[in-house]
N, C-alpha and C positions, 0 to 999 in steps of 0.2 A: 741382516739388519740394516735398516735405513736410518738416517738422520734427518729429523724434520726441524727446520729453524721457524719458531714462532715469533714473529715481529710485531710488537704492539706500538702503535704512533699516537696513542692518546694518553694524557695525564691525568684522564678522569676515573680509571680505574674501575671500580664496581658500578660506576654510573654510566659507563661507556657503553653505547649499543654496539659498537663495532667489536669491543672487547668480548661482550655477552655472547654475540654470535659465534666468534672465534673461539671462545671457551667451549661452547658447546660443541663445536667441531673437533676440539682436542679430546673431549671426553668420549666421544663415539668412535674416535680413532684409536684410542687407548684399547678400547674393546676388541677392535679388529685387527690391530697391528700392536700386539702386547709386547714384543721383543722390540719394537724401534725406539730409538733415542728421541727425545723431544727437548729441544734447547729453547727456553723462553727469555726473552728479554724486553723492555720497554726502553725506547730511545730517549726518554725524558730522564732515565737513569743510567743509561749505558754510557761508558766513557768513549765519547767519540771525539777523536782530534778536531781541533779548529783547522779549517782549511784556509789557513791564513798565508802570511809573507813567506815564512821559512818551509813551509810544506810545500808552496808553490815553487820556490826556488830549488827544492829538493826534486821536484817532479820534473822541472825543466832541465836540472843536470843529467837526469837519466835519458831525457828524451833526446838530448843533444850529445850523449856520449861523453859528458864531463865526469870527471871524479867528484863524488860528493864529499862535502866537508864532514868533519864529526858531527856538527849539530845536525846537519842536513841528514846523514845516517840515521841520527837518533830519532828525528821526529818522523822519517819515513817509515821506521819500523812500527811506530803507532798505526801508520795508514794501512801497512801490511798485515797487521794483528787484526783488524776489522775486516780487511778483505778475504783473510783467511779464515775467518769464522764464518764468513757468508759462503765462500766457495766450497768449503768442506761439506756442508749439507747437501742432502739429496733430495728435500722437498721443502716448500716453503709456504708460510701461512702469514698473510699481512693483514692486520686489523688497522683500518685508517679511517678517520673521521674527515670531513669536509670542513675547512677553515679558509674563508674568504675565497670560495670556489675552487680551491686548490688542496693542498696538503700542508699539514704541520710544518714549521720550519725545521723542527728537530727530524724529522723524517728526511727532510730535503737536504739537510747537513749531511745524514747518514748516507744517501744515495751519492752525494757528491764526492763522499770518501771513497765509496765503492767503486765507482765509475772511472776506471783508470786504463790507460793503454797498456797493453801487455800482460794485464792481469784479468780484467773482465771483458775486453775487446781488443781488436788488432785493426790494423790499417795497413793497406798495401795499394800500390798503383795499379796493380792488375785486379784485385778483387775488391778493391774499397773497404768500407767498413765491415767487420765481422764479429759477432757475439761470442763470447769464449765459455759462457755459462750455458751448456747445451743440455738437452734430454732431461731436463727437471721441470716437474710441475710447480705451479705458483698458484695459491687460491689468495685472492684479495677479498676481503670484507669490508665494504665502504659503508659508511653511514653518513646521511645529509639531514639537515633540518628542513629543506624543501624538497621538491621533486623537480628532477631534470630528465624527464623520459625522453626517449629517442624520438626525433622528428617534432617535437615541441619547441616553443621558442626558448625555453629555458635550457635547452640542451647546449645552446653556446657558452653558456657559464659553467659548465662542467668541464673544469680544468684538473680534477681530481683523477677519475678514473682515466682519462685520455693521457695524462700525464704518466701515471703508474704503468698503463699499457705500453706507452711508447717507449719510456726508459728501459724498463725491464724487457721488453721486446729488442731493444738496441743491442743489450748485453747478451742476449741470445736465447731468452726465453720464447718458447712457442706454444706451451701449454699453459696458458694462463687464463684461469677460471674467475668467475666474480660472482658475489652475492651483495646485492644492494638493499639496505635498510633505508627507505624514505616514504614519507617525510617523518621526522622524528620529533618535529615541532609544529610545523606549519598546520596540521588538521588536529592538534590536540592530542592528549595522553592516550585516549582510548584507541584511536587509529595508530598511533605509534607502538602501543604494545602488541597490538594485533599484526603490524608489519614485522615487528621484532620477532615473533613467534613464528611466523611465517619464514622468515630466515633462519631461525635455528632449525626448524623442522627440514628446510634444504640442506644445511650446513651438516646434519648428521646423514643425510643421504650422501652427499658427496663425500664424506669421510670413510665410508666402507670401501670405496673402490680408489682411495687416493693414493 
């Protein structure tokens, strides 16, 4: 039995195009993987610790081999809780809209907590940086109001898909698949609905062998 972690990064819930496509993936996945565990959470609801002064101090105490204070131990446990939930999964599904050409701030906050040395990546003089979350597939569903096709002038503004692939690749993911729903606004509701349905059909196909 595998564990699939479904991360929703939109606060729009039922109105979210990325979540609609990811939900269709989940329904198809359940049919072909009936014994797998699916854990779903939305980053706008989740208890994600602030990566603020006390947490940063706790991090650097670890990095420099210093003993953590009682308060540092406490705040770092919250970081470890988030990382453990993530790394305990075998497969990953991410529903993410584009905000200001990038990702929603709550998802960025979640990622900033996850990406920690000794937990999701390592570094050595001999080998450099190495990801520690390996041999696990990730499907990212992206929704954008406009179009950012490869080789177009608009592609340079796509800091959404590029960032997700870079940061998750950094922590070890090599099997990163993607479904893009675009444009959801630029060409009107009829085009948006058609693109959404195309993406849902693709998601169902991917779910079978995921």
